[in-house]
C-alpha positions as CSV (number, residue, x, y, z in Angstrom):
1,D,98.2,165.2,89.9
2,S,95.5,162.2,90.6
3,A,98.4,159.6,89.9
4,E,100.7,161.1,92.5
5,A,98.0,161.0,95.1
6,C,96.8,157.8,94.1
7,A,100.4,156.6,94.6
8,R,101.0,158.3,98.0
9,V,97.6,156.5,99.5
10,L,99.1,153.2,98.1
11,M,102.6,153.9,100.0
12,R,100.8,154.7,103.1
13,T,98.4,151.7,102.8
14,C,101.6,149.3,102.2
15,R,103.4,150.6,105.5
16,G,100.5,150.6,107.5
17,S,99.3,147.1,106.3
18,A,103.2,145.8,107.1
19,R,102.7,146.8,110.8
20,D,99.4,145.6,111.2
21,L,99.6,142.3,112.8
22,L,95.6,141.5,112.6
23,S,95.6,142.3,108.6
24,Q,93.7,140.3,106.6
25,Y,97.0,138.7,105.5
26,S,98.9,136.9,108.2
27,F,101.7,134.8,108.4
28,P,101.2,131.7,106.1
29,F,101.6,129.4,109.0
30,G,99.6,131.4,111.7
31,L,101.3,134.0,113.6
32,P,104.2,132.6,115.6
33,S,102.8,133.7,119.1
34,L,99.8,131.3,118.3
35,R,101.7,128.3,117.1
36,S,103.8,128.9,120.5
37,A,100.6,129.0,122.4
38,L,99.5,125.9,121.1
39,Q,102.9,124.2,121.5
40,E,102.3,125.1,125.4
41,Y,99.0,124.0,125.2
42,F,100.0,120.2,123.9
43,A,102.7,120.1,126.3
44,T,100.2,120.7,129.0
45,F,97.4,118.4,128.1
46,Y,98.9,116.0,125.4
47,P,102.6,115.4,126.6
48,S,102.9,112.6,124.7
49,V,102.0,114.3,121.2
50,P,105.2,115.8,120.0
51,A,104.3,119.5,119.2
52,D,106.9,122.4,118.1
53,A,105.8,125.9,117.0
54,E,108.5,125.8,114.4
55,E,108.4,122.0,113.0
56,N,104.9,120.8,113.0
57,I,102.3,123.3,113.9
58,T,100.5,124.8,111.2
59,V,97.4,127.3,111.7
60,V,95.2,127.3,108.9
61,L,92.7,130.1,107.6
62,G,89.4,127.9,107.6
63,A,88.1,124.5,106.7
64,T,89.0,124.6,102.8
65,E,92.4,125.3,103.4
66,G,92.6,122.8,106.2
67,F,91.5,120.7,104.2
68,A,93.6,120.9,101.6
69,V,96.7,121.3,103.6
70,C,95.5,117.7,105.0
71,L,95.2,116.1,101.7
72,R,98.8,117.4,100.7
73,A,100.6,116.0,103.8
74,L,98.8,112.6,103.8
75,C,98.1,111.8,100.3
76,S,100.2,111.2,97.5
77,P,98.9,111.9,93.6
78,G,97.1,108.6,92.4
79,D,96.2,108.1,95.8
80,I,92.1,106.9,96.5
81,V,90.4,109.3,99.1
82,A,87.3,107.8,100.7
83,F,84.7,110.0,102.5
84,F,80.9,109.2,103.8
85,Q,78.0,110.6,102.1
86,P,76.7,113.2,102.3
87,F,79.5,115.2,102.0
88,H,80.9,118.6,101.4
89,E,80.8,119.7,97.6
90,L,84.5,120.8,98.1
91,Y,85.6,117.0,99.1
92,P,85.8,116.0,95.5
93,A,87.2,119.1,94.1
94,Q,90.0,119.0,96.1
95,C,90.7,116.0,95.9
96,K,90.8,116.2,91.9
97,I,93.0,119.4,92.3
98,W,95.6,117.3,94.2
99,G,95.6,114.4,91.4
100,L,93.9,112.2,94.3
101,T,90.9,109.8,93.5
102,P,87.4,110.7,95.6
103,R,85.5,108.1,96.4
104,A,82.1,108.2,98.1
105,I,80.8,105.9,100.4
106,T,77.3,105.7,101.5
107,L,76.2,104.2,105.0
108,Y,73.2,102.4,105.8
109,S,71.0,102.0,109.0
110,D,70.4,98.5,109.7
111,E,67.4,98.5,112.6
112,H,69.3,95.3,114.2
113,A,73.0,96.1,113.3
114,G,73.2,99.4,113.2
115,W,75.5,101.4,110.5
116,R,76.8,99.4,107.7
């Protein structure tokens, strides 16, 4: 029966992915071993930075997720988020998703004064 065969394949796939530490979907905050290695790195090179693998180290899956995590950690709905132009198209959209007000700031170059 094809439904039974499909179910067996699905079961094998699910069992295999549960054991696979390198699967596409890793632990949401980063693998514990990676967070521990980052804690050791900070302790060695930046001892004044309080880094704790279980309390304040999060490993993200890319720039989009990292940006969203930063917005959620640092901002509250209604806050204004300023960023320089040109900017990535993600910035205003992510701000709006989290109830923030995006503000683009254009820098101008002045021959004598530099950027303003």
